[in-house]
C-alpha positions in Angstrom: -65.6 57.4 24.9 -62.9 54.8 25.0 -63.6 51.7 27.0 -61.4 49.4 29.1 -60.6 47.1 26.2 -58.8 50.0 24.4 -56.5 50.6 27.3 -55.7 46.9 27.7 -54.8 46.7 24.0 -52.7 49.9 24.3 -50.8 48.5 27.3 -50.2 45.2 25.4 -48.8 47.1 22.4 -46.5 49.2 24.5 -45.2 46.1 26.3 -44.5 44.4 23.0 -42.7 47.5 21.6 -40.7 47.7 24.8 -39.7 44.0 24.5 -38.5 44.5 21.0 -35.7 46.7 22.2 -32.4 44.8 22.4 -31.4 46.8 25.5 -34.2 45.6 27.7 -33.7 42.7 30.0 -37.2 42.3 31.4 -38.8 38.8 31.3 -41.0 39.9 28.4 -38.0 41.2 26.5 -35.9 38.1 27.1 -38.7 35.8 26.1 -39.2 37.7 22.9 -35.6 37.8 21.9 -35.0 34.1 22.9 -37.9 33.0 20.8 -37.1 35.2 17.8 -33.4 34.4 17.8 -34.1 30.6 18.1 -36.8 30.2 15.5 -35.5 32.8 13.0 -31.7 33.3 12.7 -30.4 30.3 14.7 -32.9 27.8 13.2 -32.3 28.7 9.6 -28.5 28.8 10.1 -28.6 25.3 11.6 -30.7 24.0 8.7 -28.1 25.4 6.2 -25.3 23.8 8.1 -27.2 20.5 8.1 -27.5 20.8 4.3 -23.8 21.3 4.0 -23.0 18.3 6.3 -25.4 16.2 4.2 -23.6 17.3 1.0 -20.2 16.5 2.5 -21.3 13.0 3.7 -23.1 12.1 0.5 -20.0 13.0 -1.6 -17.8 10.7 0.4 -16.8 7.4 -1.4 -16.0 4.7 1.1 -13.0 2.4 0.5 -13.9 -0.8 2.2 -10.5 -2.2 1.5 -9.2 0.2 4.2 -10.6 1.2 7.6 -13.4 3.6 6.9 -13.0 7.2 7.8 -14.8 8.5 10.8 -15.4 11.8 9.1 -15.3 12.8 5.4 -12.2 14.5 4.2 -12.9 18.1 3.3 -12.1 19.2 -0.3 -11.6 22.8 -1.4 -13.2 22.1 -4.8 -16.3 20.6 -3.2 -16.4 23.5 -0.7 -17.0 25.9 -3.7 -20.1 23.9 -4.5 -21.8 24.6 -1.2 -20.4 28.1 -0.6 -23.8 29.7 -1.1 -25.2 27.6 1.8 -22.3 28.6 3.9 -22.8 32.3 3.3 -26.5 31.9 4.1 -25.7 30.1 7.3 -23.3 32.9 8.4 -25.9 35.5 7.4 -28.7 34.0 9.4 -26.5 33.2 12.5 -25.3 36.8 12.3 -28.9 38.1 12.4 -29.5 36.2 15.6 -26.3 37.6 17.1 -26.7 41.3 16.1 -30.5 41.7 16.6 -30.8 39.6 19.7 -27.6 40.1 21.7 -29.2 39.3 25.0 -30.8 36.0 23.9 -29.4 32.7 25.1 -28.9 31.6 21.5 -26.0 34.0 20.7 -23.3 31.5 21.8 -25.0 28.7 19.8 -25.1 31.0 16.7 -21.4 31.7 17.1 -20.8 28.0 17.1 -22.7 27.7 13.8 -20.6 30.5 12.3 -17.5 28.5 13.4 -18.8 25.4 11.8 -19.5 27.3 8.6 -15.9 28.6 8.6 -14.8 25.0 9.2 -16.7 23.5 6.3 -15.5 26.3 4.0 -11.9 25.4 5.1 -11.4 28.9 6.5 -9.2 27.4 9.3 -8.0 30.7 10.8 -11.5 32.3 11.2 -13.0 28.9 12.4 -10.3 28.6 15.1 -10.8 32.2 16.2 -14.6 31.8 16.4 -14.4 28.7 18.5 -11.8 30.3 20.8 -14.2 33.3 21.1 -17.1 31.1 22.2 -14.9 29.3 24.7 -13.7 32.7 26.2 -16.9 34.7 26.2 -19.7 32.1 26.7 -21.2 31.8 30.2 -22.6 28.3 29.4 -20.2 25.6 30.4 -21.6 23.0 27.9 -21.3 25.5 25.1 -17.7 26.3 26.0 -16.9 22.5 26.0 -18.7 22.2 22.6 -16.5 25.0 21.2 -13.3 23.3 22.4 -14.4 20.0 20.9 -15.0 21.7 17.6 -11.4 23.1 17.9 -10.1 19.6 18.3 -11.8 18.6 15.0 -10.5 21.8 13.3 -6.9 21.4 14.4 -7.0 17.7 13.4 -8.4 18.5 9.9 -5.7 21.2 9.5 -3.0 18.7 10.8 -2.1 20.9 13.8 -1.8 17.8 16.0 0.0 19.5 18.9 -2.7 22.1 19.2 -5.4 19.4 18.9 -3.7 17.4 21.7 -3.6 20.5 23.9 -7.3 21.1 23.3 -8.1 17.5 24.2 -6.0 17.7 27.4 -7.8 20.9 28.4 -11.4 19.9 27.7 -11.4 16.4 29.1 -10.5 17.8 32.6 -14.0 19.3 32.8 -17.3 17.6 33.6 -18.9 17.0 30.2 -22.5 16.4 29.3 -23.3 13.1 27.6 -23.5 14.8 24.2 -20.2 16.6 24.6 -18.5 13.4 26.0 -19.7 11.5 22.9 -18.5 14.2 20.5 -15.1 14.4 22.3 -14.6 10.7 22.1 -15.4 10.7 18.4 -13.1 13.7 17.8 -10.3 12.0 19.7 -10.8 8.8 17.7 -10.6 10.8 14.5 -7.5 12.6 15.8 -5.8 9.2 16.4 -7.0 7.8 13.1 -5.5 10.7 11.1 -2.1 9.9 12.7 -2.4 6.2 12.2 -2.6 5.3 15.9 -5.2 2.5 15.6 -4.8 1.4 19.2 -5.9 4.7 20.8 -8.5 5.2 18.0 -10.3 1.9 18.9 -10.1 2.6 22.6 -12.1 5.8 22.2 -14.5 4.2 19.8 -15.3 1.4 22.2 -15.8 3.9 25.0 -18.2 6.0 22.9 -20.5 3.1 21.7 -22.9 3.3 24.7 -23.5 7.0 24.0 -24.3 6.6 20.3 -27.8 7.5 19.0 -29.4 6.7 15.7 -28.3 10.0 14.1 -24.6 9.1 14.8 -24.7 6.1 12.4 -23.8 3.5 15.1 -23.7 0.7 12.5 -20.9 2.4 10.6 -19.0 3.1 13.8 -19.4 -0.6 15.0 -18.1 -1.6 11.5 -15.1 0.7 11.9 -14.3 -0.8 15.3 -14.6 -4.3 13.8 -12.2 -3.3 11.0 -9.7 -1.9 13.4 -9.8 -4.9 15.7 -9.3 -7.1 12.6 -6.4 -5.0 11.5 -4.8 -5.3 15.0 -5.3 -9.0 15.0 -8.1 -9.3 17.6 -10.4 -11.3 15.4 -12.9 -12.4 18.1 -13.5 -8.8 19.1 -13.8 -7.9 15.4 -16.4 -10.6 15.0 -18.5 -9.2 17.9 -18.5 -5.7 16.5 -19.4 -6.8 13.0 -22.3 -8.7 14.6 -23.3 -5.5 16.5 -23.1 -3.6 13.2 -25.6 -6.0 11.6 -28.0 -5.6 14.5 -28.4 -1.9 13.7 -29.7 -2.7 10.1 -27.1 -0.5 8.4 -27.1 0.5 4.8 -26.7 -2.4 2.4 -23.0 -1.9 1.5 -22.0 -1.8 5.2 -24.2 -4.8 5.8 -22.5 -6.7 3.0 -19.0 -6.0 4.1 -19.8 -6.7 7.7 -21.1 -10.2 6.7 -18.1 -10.7 4.5 -15.5 -9.8 7.1 -17.4 -11.8 9.8 -16.7 -14.9 7.7 -13.1 -13.9 7.5 -12.6 -13.6 11.3 -14.7 -16.5 12.3 -12.7 -18.5 14.9 -11.5 -21.6 13.3 -10.9 -24.6 15.6 -12.5 -27.5 13.9 -13.1 -28.6 10.3 -16.8 -28.0 10.9 -16.0 -24.3 11.5 -13.9 -24.1 8.3 -16.8 -25.6 6.3 -19.2 -23.1 8.0 -17.0 -20.2 7.0 -16.8 -21.5 3.4 -20.6 -22.0 3.4 -21.0 -18.3 4.5 -18.8 -17.2 1.5 -20.8 -19.3 -0.9 -24.1 -17.9 0.5 -22.8 -14.4 -0.2 -21.9 -15.4 -3.8 -25.3 -16.8 -4.5 -27.1 -13.7 -3.3 -28.1 -11.7 -6.4 -27.8 -8.4 -4.6 -24.0 -9.1 -4.2 -23.4 -9.5 -8.0 -21.2 -6.3 -8.1 -19.2 -7.5 -5.1 -18.2 -10.8 -6.4 -14.6 -9.8 -6.9 -14.3 -8.7 -3.3 -15.9 -12.0 -2.1 -13.5 -14.1 -4.1 -10.6 -12.0 -2.8 -11.6 -12.5 0.8 -12.1 -16.2 0.1 -8.5 -16.3 -1.1 -7.3 -14.6 2.1 -9.3 -17.1 4.1 -7.8 -20.1 2.2 -4.4 -18.6 2.6 -4.8 -18.7 6.3 -5.7 -22.3 6.1 -2.5 -23.0 4.1 -4.6 -24.1 1.2 -2.4 -22.5 -1.5 -4.1 -24.1 -4.5 -7.5 -22.8 -3.6 -6.1 -19.4 -2.6 -4.5 -19.0 -6.0 -7.7 -20.0 -7.7 -9.8 -17.6 -5.6 -7.5 -14.6 -6.2 -7.5 -15.3 -9.9 -11.3 -15.5 -9.8 -11.4 -12.2 -8.0 -9.4 -10.6 -10.9 -11.6 -12.1 -13.5 -15.0 -11.4 -11.9 -14.9 -7.7 -11.1 -13.9 -4.2 -12.3 -12.6 -2.7 -9.1 -9.1 -1.7 -9.9 -8.0 -1.6 -6.3 -9.3 -5.1 -5.5 -7.5 -6.3 -8.7 -4.3 -4.7 -7.4 -4.6 -6.4 -4.0 -5.3 -9.8 -5.6 -2.3 -9.3 -7.9 -0.2 -8.4 -4.9 -1.4 -11.5 -3.0 -0.5 -13.7 -5.9 2.9 -12.1 -6.3 3.6 -12.6 -2.6 2.6 -16.2 -2.7 4.9 -16.9 -5.7 7.7 -14.9 -4.2 7.6 -15.9 -0.5 6.2 -19.4 -0.6 6.7 -20.9 -4.0 9.9 -19.1 -5.0 8.8 -18.7 -8.6 10.2 -15.2 -9.2 9.3 -15.0 -12.9 5.6 -15.4 -12.1 5.9 -13.2 -9.1 7.4 -10.4 -11.2 4.4 -10.5 -13.6 1.9 -10.2 -10.7 3.9 -7.5 -9.0 4.0 -5.5 -12.2 0.2 -5.7 -12.4 -0.2 -4.8 -8.8 1.9 -1.7 -9.1 -0.2 -0.6 -12.2 -3.5 -1.2 -10.3 -2.8 0.0 -6.8 -3.0 3.7 -5.9 0.3 5.3 -4.8 -1.0 6.0 -1.3 -1.6 2.3 -0.8 -0.1 1.1 2.5 3.5 -0.2 1.9 3.5 1.0 -1.7 7.2 1.9 -1.7 8.1 -1.6 -0.3 6.0 -3.2 -3.1 7.6 -1.0 -5.7 11.1 -1.9 -4.4 10.3 -5.6 -4.7 8.9 -5.1 -8.2 12.1 -3.4 -9.3 14.2 -6.3 -8.0 12.0 -8.8 -9.8 12.0 -6.7 -13.0 15.8 -6.8 -13.0 15.7 -10.5 -12.3 13.4 -11.3 -15.1 15.2 -9.0 -17.5 18.4 -11.1 -17.0 16.5 -14.3 -17.1 14.9 -13.4 -20.4 18.3 -12.3 -21.8 19.6 -15.8 -21.2 16.6 -17.4 -22.8 16.4 -15.1 -25.8 20.1 -15.2 -26.6 20.2 -19.0 -26.2 17.2 -19.3 -28.5 18.8 -17.1 -31.1 22.0 -19.2 -30.9 19.9 -22.3 -31.4 18.0 -20.8 -34.3 21.3 -19.8 -36.0 21.6 -23.5 -37.0 18.2 -23.6 -38.7 17.7 -23.0 -42.4 15.2 -20.3 -43.4 12.3 -22.6 -44.3 12.5 -24.4 -41.0 12.6 -21.1 -39.1 9.7 -19.7 -41.0 7.7 -22.9 -40.3 8.4 -22.7 -36.6 7.2 -19.1 -36.5 4.1 -19.9 -38.5 3.4 -22.8 -36.1 3.8 -20.5 -33.1 1.4 -17.9 -34.6 -1.3 -20.6 -35.3 -1.0 -22.0 -31.8 -1.3 -18.5 -30.4 -4.4 -17.7 -32.5 -6.1 -21.0 -31.4 -5.5 -20.1 -27.8 -6.7 -16.6 -28.4 -9.9 -17.8 -30.1 -10.6 -20.2 -27.1 -10.3 -17.2 -24.8 -12.3 -14.8 -26.9 -15.2 -14.5 -24.4 -12.8 -13.8 -21.6 -11.0 -11.2 -23.6 -14.2 -9.3 -24.4 -15.1 -9.2 -20.8 -11.8 -8.0 -19.5 -9.7 -6.5 -22.3 -7.0 -5.1 -20.0 -6.3 -8.2 -17.9 -3.1 -10.2 -18.3 -3.0 -14.0 -18.3 -0.1 -15.2 -16.4 0.8 -18.9 -16.9 3.3 -21.1 -15.2 6.7 -21.4 -16.8 8.3 -24.7 -16.0 11.5 -24.0 -17.9 14.5 -23.8 -15.6 17.3 -21.4 -16.6 19.7 -23.8 -14.9 18.6 -26.9 -16.8 21.7 -26.9 -18.9 23.8 -29.7 -17.4 25.1 -32.4 -19.7 25.5 -30.0 -22.6 27.6 -27.7 -20.5 24.9 -25.1 -20.6 24.5 -24.9 -24.4 21.2 -25.6 -26.1 21.1 -28.6 -28.4 20.4 -27.8 -32.0 17.4 -29.1 -33.8 13.8 -29.6 -32.8 14.3 -29.7 -29.0 16.0 -26.3 -28.9 13.4 -24.6 -31.1 10.5 -26.2 -29.2 12.0 -24.9 -26.0 11.8 -21.4 -27.3 8.6 -21.4 -29.3 6.6 -23.5 -26.8 7.7 -21.2 -24.0 4.9 -18.9 -22.7 7.5 -16.2 -21.8 9.0 -16.3 -25.3 5.5 -16.3 -26.7 4.7 -13.1 -24.8 7.5 -11.6 -26.8 5.7 -12.4 -30.0 2.5 -11.0 -28.6 4.3 -7.7 -27.8 5.9 -7.4 -31.2 2.7 -8.4 -32.9 0.9 -5.5 -31.1 3.8 -3.2 -31.9 3.6 -3.9 -35.6 -0.1 -4.5 -36.1 -1.6 -2.5 -33.3 -4.0 -3.6 -30.5 -6.6 -5.2 -32.9 -9.5 -7.4 -31.9 -8.9 -11.2 -32.0 -11.3 -12.2 -34.8 -11.4 -13.9 -38.2 -9.8 -11.9 -41.1 -8.1 -9.8 -38.5 -5.9 -8.2 -41.2 -9.0 -6.3 -42.5 -9.3 -4.5 -39.2 -6.2 -2.5 -40.1 -8.0 -0.6 -42.8 -6.7 2.7 -41.6 -3.9 1.8 -39.3 -0.1 1.9 -40.0 2.7 0.3 -38.2 6.0 1.8 -37.2 9.2 0.4 -38.7 10.4 -2.8 -37.0 13.2 -2.2 -34.5 15.7 -4.4 -32.9 14.7 -6.1 -29.7 16.8 -5.5 -26.6 18.3 -8.3 -24.5 15.2 -8.6 -22.3 13.0 -9.3 -25.4 11.7 -5.8 -25.4 12.0 -3.5 -28.5 14.9 -1.2 -28.1 14.4 2.5 -28.2 16.0 4.6 -30.8 17.2 8.2 -30.6 15.1 9.2 -33.7 11.4 8.8 -34.1 10.5 5.8 -36.3 9.0 6.7 -39.7 5.6 5.2 -40.2 5.4 2.5 -42.9 2.4 0.7 -44.5 1.4 -2.4 -42.5 3.0 -5.6 -43.6 0.6 -7.9 -45.4 1.8 -11.0 -43.6 2.5 -11.0 -39.8 4.5 -14.2 -40.0 6.8 -12.7 -42.6 7.2 -9.6 -40.4 8.0 -11.7 -37.4 10.4 -13.8 -39.4 12.2 -10.6 -40.6 12.5 -9.3 -37.1 13.9 -12.5 -35.6 16.1 -13.2 -38.6 17.9 -9.8 -38.1 18.8 -10.7 -34.5 20.0 -14.2 -35.1 23.9 -14.2 -34.7 25.4 -15.6 -37.9 29.0 -14.6 -37.7 31.6 -15.6 -35.0 31.7 -12.0 -33.7 27.9 -11.9 -33.3 27.9 -15.2 -31.5 30.6 -14.0 -29.2 28.5 -10.9 -28.5 25.4 -13.1 -27.7 27.4 -15.3 -25.4 28.8 -12.3 -23.6 25.3 -11.1 -22.9 24.5 -14.5 -21.5 27.6 -14.5 -19.4 26.8 -11.0 -17.9 23.2 -12.1 -17.3 24.2 -15.2 -15.3 26.6 -13.0 -13.2 23.8 -10.5 -12.6 21.4 -13.2 -11.7 23.8 -14.6 -9.1 24.2 -11.2 -7.5 20.4 -10.7 -7.4 19.9 -14.0 -5.8 22.7 -13.4 -3.3 22.2 -9.8 -2.3 18.6 -9.0 -3.1 16.5 -12.2 -3.1 18.7 -13.7 -0.3 18.6 -17.1 -2.1 22.1 -18.4 -1.5 21.5 -21.8 -3.1 20.3 -20.3 -6.3 23.1 -17.8 -6.2 25.6 -20.7 -6.1 23.8 -22.5 -8.9 23.9 -19.3 -11.1 27.6 -18.7 -10.3 28.6 -22.3 -11.0 26.6 -22.4 -14.2 28.5 -19.3 -15.3 31.8 -20.9 -14.5 30.8 -24.1 -16.3 29.6 -22.5 -19.5 32.3 -19.8 -19.6 35.5 -21.3 -18.0 37.6 -18.3 -19.1 35.2 -15.7 -17.7 36.8 -12.6 -16.2 34.2 -12.8 -13.4 35.9 -16.0 -12.0 38.0 -14.3 -9.2 35.0 -12.4 -7.9 32.7 -15.4 -8.1 35.2 -17.6 -6.3 35.4 -15.0 -3.6 31.6 -14.8 -3.3 31.4 -18.6 -3.2 34.0 -18.5 -0.4 31.8 -16.0 1.6 28.6 -18.0 1.0 30.0 -21.3 2.3 32.2 -19.7 5.0 29.6 -20.2 7.8 27.9 -23.4 6.5 30.6 -25.6 5.0 34.1 -24.7 6.0 35.8 -27.3 3.8 34.0 -26.1 0.6 34.7 -22.5 1.5 38.4 -23.2 1.9 38.5 -25.1 -1.4 37.2 -21.9 -3.2 39.7 -19.8 -1.3 42.5 -22.0 -2.2 41.5 -22.1 -5.8 41.3 -18.3 -5.9 44.7 -17.8 -4.3 46.3 -20.4 -6.6 44.7 -19.4 -9.9 44.5 -15.7 -9.4 47.2 -14.7 -6.8 47.5 -11.1 -8.0 43.7 -10.4 -8.0 42.3 -8.0 -5.4 40.1 -10.8 -4.1 43.0 -13.1 -3.5 44.8 -10.3 -1.7 41.8 -9.8 0.5 42.0 -13.5 1.6 45.7 -13.3 2.2 45.6 -9.9 4.0 42.2 -9.0 5.6 43.5 -5.4 6.0 43.8 -5.1 2.2 40.2 -3.8 2.2 41.4 -0.6 3.8 44.1 -0.2 1.1 42.2 -1.0 -2.1 39.0 -0.2 -3.9 37.4 -3.3 -2.6 36.7 -1.4 0.6 33.9 0.2 -1.4 32.3 -3.2 -2.0 32.2 -3.9 1.7 31.0 -0.4 2.3 28.2 -1.0 -0.2 27.0 -4.1 1.8 27.0 -2.0 5.0 25.3 0.8 3.2 22.6 -1.6 2.1 22.2 -2.8 5.7 22.0 0.8 6.9 19.5 1.7 4.2 17.2 -1.2 5.0 17.3 -0.2 8.7 16.6 3.4 7.7 13.5 2.3 5.7 12.3 0.4 8.8 12.7 3.5 11.0 15.6 2.1 12.9 17.8 5.2 12.6 20.2 4.6 15.4 21.2 1.1 14.1 21.4 2.5 10.5 23.8 5.2 11.7 26.0 2.6 13.4 26.2 0.6 10.1 27.1 3.7 8.1 29.7 4.7 10.7 31.2 1.3 10.4 31.4 1.8 6.7 33.0 5.2 7.1 35.7 3.8 9.4 37.0 1.6 6.6 38.6 4.6 5.0 38.1 6.9 2.1 36.8 5.3 -1.1 34.9 6.2 -4.2 31.8 5.2 -2.4 32.4 7.4 0.7 30.3 10.3 -0.6 27.2 8.0 -0.8 27.7 7.0 2.9 28.2 10.6 4.0 25.0 11.8 2.2 23.0 8.9 3.7 24.3 10.0 7.1 23.1 13.5 6.4 19.7 12.2 5.5 19.6 10.2 8.7 20.5 13.5 10.5 17.4 15.0 9.1 15.3 12.2 10.7 16.9 12.5 14.2 18.1 16.1 14.7 16.9 19.6 14.2 16.2 20.7 10.7 18.8 23.5 11.0 21.5 20.9 11.6 20.2 18.9 8.6 20.4 22.0 6.4 23.9 22.8 7.7 25.1 19.3 7.1 23.7 19.4 3.5 25.5 22.7 2.9 28.8 21.3 4.2 28.4 18.2 2.0 27.8 20.3 -1.1 31.0 22.4 -0.3 33.1 19.3 0.4 32.0 17.5 -2.8 31.5 20.1 -5.5 32.2 17.7 -8.4 30.4 14.7 -7.0 27.3 13.6 -9.0 25.4 13.3 -5.7 25.9 17.0 -5.1 23.0 17.8 -7.5 20.7 15.6 -5.4 22.0 17.2 -2.2 21.2 20.6 -3.6 17.7 19.5 -4.4 17.2 18.3 -0.8 18.5 21.5 0.6 16.3 23.6 -1.7 13.3 21.6 -0.8 14.0 21.9 2.9 14.5 25.7 2.7 11.3 26.1 0.6 9.3 24.1 3.2 10.6 26.1 6.1 10.1 29.4 4.2 6.5 28.5 3.6 6.1 27.7 7.3 7.6 31.0 8.3 5.3 32.9 5.9 2.3 31.3 7.5 3.5 32.1 11.0 5.4 35.3 10.3 9.1 35.7 10.8 10.0 35.6 14.5 13.6 36.3 15.4 14.9 35.2 18.8 15.6 37.8 21.4 18.4 35.9 23.0 21.8 37.6 22.5 24.2 36.0 25.0 25.5 33.5 22.5 28.1 33.3 19.6 27.5 35.8 16.7 28.4 36.1 13.1 29.4 39.3 11.4 27.5 39.4 8.0 28.2 41.7 5.0 25.5 41.6 2.4 26.5 42.7 -1.1 24.9 42.5 -4.6 25.6 39.3 -6.5 26.0 41.2 -9.8 29.0 43.2 -8.3 31.1 40.0 -8.1 32.7 41.1 -4.8 32.9 37.8 -3.0 36.6 37.2 -3.4 37.5 40.9 -2.8 35.3 41.2 0.3 36.6 37.9 1.7 40.2 39.0 1.3 39.5 42.4 2.8 37.8 41.0 5.9 40.6 38.4 6.4 43.1 41.3 6.5 40.8 43.3 8.8 40.5 40.3 11.2 44.3 39.8 11.1 44.9 43.5 12.0 42.2 43.9 14.7 41.0 40.6 16.0 43.9 38.2 15.5 43.5 36.5 18.8 40.0 35.3 17.9 41.2 33.3 14.8 38.1 34.2 12.9 37.1 32.4 9.6 35.6 34.0 6.5 33.3 32.4 4.0 30.8 33.3 1.3 27.2 32.1 0.9 24.6 32.9 -1.7 21.5 34.3 -0.2 19.3 34.5 -3.3 19.4 35.7 -6.9 20.2 39.2 -5.8 22.5 39.0 -2.8 25.6 37.2 -1.6 26.7 37.0 2.1 30.2 37.2 3.4 30.3 35.7 6.9 32.9 36.1 9.7 32.5 33.4 12.4 32.5 33.0 15.1 32.5 35.9 17.6 32.2 34.2 20.9 30.1 36.7 22.8 27.8 39.7 22.2 30.5 42.0 23.5 32.9 40.8 20.9 30.2 41.1 18.2 29.5 44.7 19.2 33.2 45.6 19.3 33.7 44.0 15.9 30.9 45.9 14.3 32.0 49.2 16.0 35.6 48.8 14.7 34.3 47.9 11.2 32.3 51.1 11.2 35.2 53.2 12.3 37.6 51.8 9.7 35.1 51.6 6.9 36.5 54.6 5.1 39.9 52.8 4.8 38.3 49.7 3.2 38.7 50.6 -0.5 37.1 47.4 -1.7 33.7 48.6 -0.6 33.9 52.1 -2.2 31.2 52.8 -4.8 29.2 49.7 -3.8 26.0 49.4 -1.9 26.0 46.8 1.0 24.5 46.0 4.4 26.4 44.8 7.5 25.2 43.5 10.8 25.9 41.0 13.5 23.6 38.1 14.2 23.3 35.2 16.5 23.7 31.7 15.1 20.1 30.8 15.8 18.8 34.0 14.2 21.1 33.4 11.2 19.4 30.1 10.6 16.0 31.8 10.5 17.4 34.7 8.4 19.0 32.4 5.8 15.9 30.1 5.7 13.4 32.9 5.2 15.6 35.3 3.1 14.1 38.1 5.3 16.8 40.7 4.9 14.6 43.7 5.5 12.9 42.0 8.5 16.3 41.3 10.1 17.6 44.8 9.4 14.6 46.2 11.3 15.2 43.7 14.1 18.9 44.6 14.3 18.1 48.3 14.5 15.6 47.8 17.3 17.7 45.4 19.4 21.4 46.4 19.1 23.0 49.7 20.2 22.9 52.6 17.8 26.7 53.0 17.8 27.0 49.4 16.3 24.7 50.2 13.4 
């Protein structure tokens, strides 16, 4: 006989079995499904996502020379590494969704699926999942959380318009503290990715009261401090660095916070200056900061630069380069040194060396890299001409020396170099790839009493061989011949297996000249002094003709230096010195008319009397020169090739404005240049105007303008570049269209083209154009239509008739063409397509090359009798 316990147990089993059904909505069933969904599928999926997030964060390498990223950048290669975790997360979340559809954890599980898609960079599915949660969820907080995840996803995918729309939508609702915090962080990241530091820091300062320990508040305080420092609010930056330290952040953040605190300390008294310096010294003494010494010295240099203490700043930046191995910090230190020598000390030769090193060390995505590269190029050109003058003058001076004296000088230079190298041996071992840049006190304009010529004898040769710049030539050539060997005793023995290439002539800038044929390897010379003597001796001008050639190089270099000073470095005084030195050393120079005119321009606004003297000399001495005619008749610029010179100046102004983003002013400068008339430089101006159009107008107008430029200038060298721009633009838009799908515009009440598509291999362009022109003349003469040909792709060519002013005319044209097709003998035995198309749709059609897609669109949207 069964007792009561049996029946109780039976009821309990039946209740549990009933609760297991996903269709039941009883309290027992809901409790069961909520518990199982939470602690099985959802819990394990969440743990997998946390593992992925930990992996993403741990792989991020922070660059403390920039404002730190709020979130790690996602990488497809890295995503492959945690793909197994992603799949497991999706699997477990799906179990919670499928087996427990009535539980309250379904929406949360979908959120985890969306996050998994996000971290695997499956943007489309991630977006759809978050949209699904927002649409279907009954929980307001979960809906908000999904939209906030959408903001992050759109931002990561660089769909900033969609991200902004999501932000505008979600911030209208009443958010929980957690969602408000996450939204503010997502907004800050949204603005950071677009470079809007102002709005980024506003959101970060607003979120700080909501941060918890898991949010890494110290890191966020540090980022706020960095941003305020970048924006120039140093007192605010100081406060946030201090708040960062109060959270006991990880050591690297702690170190940089202390370092930057010293940098932004408010300086009002000498006591404060000393306190800041003491803070830097304290950081240097801390053994834990050994690997950060280069950064500390760099920041010390920045600090001293603010105090106008150039000597100490230069020393600190050089210490930064010597102390560390961080290539980026080296690059920034080189850049600072180059800027000091360029902007403050005006020592362009030294500045060039530092800019060279900065460009080699800095990454190409460094802020302002293009500007730095442009200045480096100017300085390279400057130093090349400067070295040409020094080298050719040195060769002319050495031409008066006998062979024994010359050999002795070269041997002396090698011995001095080796002694210097031996004294720096320890430094070289520590930093093999560093360059030592030393001050060069020689002045290229020092030639005065001797009319610019170097004196023969010891003074002249000492000037060359004691010159650090000239010595660097010997170092370059030494490495070229003997290889990059260690500086040590009996160094020749280190060449046991090496060979040297045949010695080649040096170019004007003291750099070995390239040859068209590959040099044939030869055994290494037994004596480097002899090898150097042979190399130099070959270049010394011995004959009158060779000396004239050397002097011509010097003459050209002085002229180039003057132009660089005048137009690029904006150093008018040095330009005057260079031009006058050229006139003094080469009184018969062919450059004199142009130099006199430039000197007239330089002094025109500062010294009217001197300016007039140059103008008078120009008109008297060279009355038939273009420059004299310009002075006599200001309108001569419109009638001569000199218009191009003025256009180049305006072009340079316009280009500088373009680089600074001042497009309207740039266009005004270019229009002013165009108004001067047609010159050989006009095509440069027109192409630059087209490029400006691409910045200010619709991309279709930009492409049309490029196409018109190519047609108008078929033989111009710039046309090749214009074609590359056009191809790149079409490729970009085609890729965008493929992503979105080709969408033609259903708006037909606008002008149309008639298009006839024929095979490129048939070579019908001329025949079809002529045929259509006759057709138009016979049937649509009043419209004054134009016919043109355009290549669509490798297979097809288009013949266009434009423009048909209304859709009614377009339909009538197509209908008439169909009716008279049998009489158009040129098209017999050839396959072709014909249709009418609006101008807007033609832009899409030509960009996407979607012939089949448009033919389908044409059939669906235009009357059958027109097809």
